[in-house]
C-alpha positions as a Markdown table, in Angstrom:
| # | Residue | x | y | z |
|---|---|---|---|---|
| 1 | Met | 16.9 | -8.7 | 9.6 |
| 2 | Thr | 15.3 | -11.9 | 10.8 |
| 3 | Ala | 11.5 | -12.5 | 11.2 |
| 4 | Glu | 12.6 | -12.6 | 15.2 |
| 5 | Asp | 13.7 | -9.1 | 14.8 |
| 6 | Leu | 10.6 | -8.1 | 13.5 |
| 7 | Gln | 7.4 | -6.9 | 16.0 |
| 8 | Pro | 4.2 | -9.1 | 15.5 |
| 9 | Tyr | 2.3 | -6.4 | 13.7 |
| 10 | Gln | 5.5 | -6.4 | 11.3 |
| 11 | Arg | 5.5 | -9.9 | 10.7 |
| 12 | Ile | 2.1 | -9.7 | 9.8 |
| 13 | Val | 2.5 | -7.0 | 7.2 |
| 14 | Gln | 5.9 | -8.5 | 5.8 |
| 15 | Asp | 3.7 | -12.0 | 5.6 |
| 16 | Val | 0.4 | -10.6 | 3.5 |
| 17 | Lys | 3.3 | -8.7 | 1.2 |
| 18 | Asp | 5.0 | -12.5 | 1.2 |
| 19 | Gln | 1.9 | -13.7 | 0.0 |
| 20 | Val | 0.9 | -11.4 | -2.5 |
| 21 | Arg | 4.2 | -11.4 | -4.1 |
| 22 | Leu | 4.3 | -15.0 | -4.4 |
| 23 | Gly | 0.9 | -15.1 | -5.7 |
| 24 | Arg | -0.8 | -16.5 | -3.1 |
| 25 | Val | -3.5 | -13.8 | -2.8 |
| 26 | Glu | -4.6 | -11.8 | -5.6 |
| 27 | Ser | -6.3 | -8.6 | -6.6 |
| 28 | Asn | -9.5 | -8.1 | -4.9 |
| 29 | Asp | -9.3 | -11.4 | -3.0 |
| 30 | Lys | -10.6 | -10.4 | 0.9 |
| 31 | Leu | -7.8 | -11.1 | 3.8 |
| 32 | Pro | -9.8 | -13.5 | 6.7 |
| 33 | Ser | -11.0 | -11.0 | 9.6 |
| 34 | Thr | -9.1 | -9.3 | 12.2 |
| 35 | Arg | -10.1 | -12.2 | 14.9 |
| 36 | Glu | -8.8 | -14.7 | 12.0 |
| 37 | Leu | -6.2 | -13.4 | 11.8 |
| 38 | Ala | -5.5 | -12.8 | 15.4 |
| 39 | Asp | -6.1 | -16.0 | 16.2 |
| 40 | His | -3.8 | -17.3 | 13.1 |
| 41 | Tyr | -0.8 | -15.5 | 13.8 |
| 42 | Gly | -1.2 | -15.5 | 18.0 |
| 43 | Val | -1.3 | -11.9 | 18.7 |
| 44 | Ala | -4.5 | -9.4 | 20.3 |
| 45 | Pro | -6.8 | -8.1 | 17.6 |
| 46 | Gly | -5.2 | -4.4 | 18.3 |
| 47 | Thr | -1.8 | -6.1 | 16.4 |
| 48 | Val | -3.6 | -7.5 | 13.4 |
| 49 | Gln | -5.1 | -3.5 | 12.7 |
| 50 | Arg | -2.0 | -2.0 | 12.9 |
| 51 | Ala | -0.5 | -4.4 | 10.8 |
| 52 | Leu | -3.8 | -3.5 | 8.4 |
| 53 | Ala | -3.4 | 0.0 | 8.5 |
| 54 | Glu | 0.2 | -0.5 | 7.7 |
| 55 | Leu | -0.7 | -2.6 | 4.6 |
| 56 | Arg | -3.2 | 0.5 | 3.6 |
| 57 | Ala | -0.4 | 3.2 | 4.0 |
| 58 | Glu | 1.2 | 1.2 | 1.6 |
| 59 | Gly | -1.0 | 0.2 | -0.9 |
| 60 | Val | -1.3 | -3.4 | -0.5 |
| 61 | Val | -4.7 | -3.5 | 0.8 |
| 62 | Tyr | -7.8 | -1.3 | 1.1 |
| 63 | Ser | -10.9 | -1.7 | 3.7 |
| 64 | His | -14.2 | -1.6 | 3.9 |
| 65 | Gln | -16.3 | -1.0 | 7.0 |
| 66 | Gly | -17.9 | -4.0 | 8.2 |
| 67 | Arg | -16.8 | -5.8 | 5.2 |
| 68 | Gly | -13.5 | -6.4 | 5.7 |
| 69 | Ser | -9.9 | -5.7 | 3.9 |
| 70 | Phe | -9.2 | -6.8 | 0.7 |
| 71 | Ile | -5.8 | -7.0 | -1.5 |
| 72 | Arg | -5.5 | -4.1 | -3.9 |
| 73 | Glu | -5.3 | -4.4 | -7.5 |
| 74 | Ser | -2.2 | -2.3 | -7.3 |
| 75 | Ala | -0.6 | -5.0 | -4.9 |
| 76 | Val | 1.9 | -6.5 | -7.0 |
| 77 | Asp | 3.3 | -3.2 | -7.3 |
| 78 | Ala | 3.6 | -1.8 | -4.3 |
| 79 | Val | 5.4 | -4.9 | -2.4 |
| 80 | Thr | 7.9 | -5.8 | -5.5 |
| 81 | Asp | 9.4 | -2.2 | -6.2 |
| 82 | Pro | 8.3 | 0.2 | -3.6 |
| 83 | Thr | 10.7 | 2.4 | -4.8 |
| 84 | Ser | 9.8 | 2.5 | -8.6 |
| 85 | Gln | 6.5 | 3.7 | -7.0 |
| 86 | Ala | 7.5 | 6.4 | -5.5 |
| 87 | Ile | 9.6 | 7.6 | -8.5 |
| 88 | Lys | 6.2 | 7.2 | -10.7 |
| 89 | Arg | 4.3 | 9.1 | -8.0 |
| 90 | Leu | 7.1 | 12.0 | -8.5 |
| 91 | Glu | 7.5 | 11.5 | -12.4 |
| 92 | Glu | 3.6 | 12.6 | -12.0 |
| 93 | Lys | 4.2 | 15.5 | -10.0 |
| 94 | Val | 6.9 | 16.8 | -12.3 |
| 95 | Ala | 4.6 | 16.6 | -14.7 |
| 96 | Asp | 1.9 | 18.5 | -13.6 |
| 97 | Leu | 4.0 | 21.1 | -11.9 |
| 98 | Thr | 5.6 | 21.2 | -15.9 |
| 99 | Glu | 2.3 | 21.8 | -17.4 |
| 100 | Arg | 1.1 | 24.7 | -15.1 |
| 101 | Leu | 4.4 | 26.0 | -15.6 |
| 102 | Glu | 3.9 | 26.0 | -19.6 |
| 103 | Arg | 0.1 | 27.9 | -18.8 |
| 104 | Leu | 2.2 | 30.2 | -16.7 |
| 105 | Glu | 4.4 | 31.5 | -19.5 |
| 106 | Ala | 1.8 | 31.2 | -21.6 |
| 107 | Ser | -0.8 | 33.7 | -20.1 |
| 108 | Asp | 2.4 | 35.8 | -19.3 |
| 109 | Asp | 3.3 | 35.6 | -22.9 |
| 110 | Lys | -0.3 | 37.1 | -24.0 |
| 111 | Ser | -0.2 | 39.7 | -21.6 |
| 112 | Ser | 3.5 | 41.3 | -22.6 |
């Protein structure tokens, strides 16, 4: 899939991810305003907001009302290997469930 095949908001998402991956932006760097990004990419502000929403959902940026959007500390991990991030979350859930199960079994043993 080439850049031309992507929707305008997807091109912005990809560009921001590429900038993170290449080290051009770092954690806690502030992104330009929605208006500045819209001008830069030649799109409507709503398109930029859709891209920012996608980047937030993927854990690349975080936003503060009235202050702007910033690169997350974990952005490099999110853009370099999203699969490993998903696996890490699953491992954490399995560990939590295992701990709960062990507690339940221990309390069952005490009541028997």
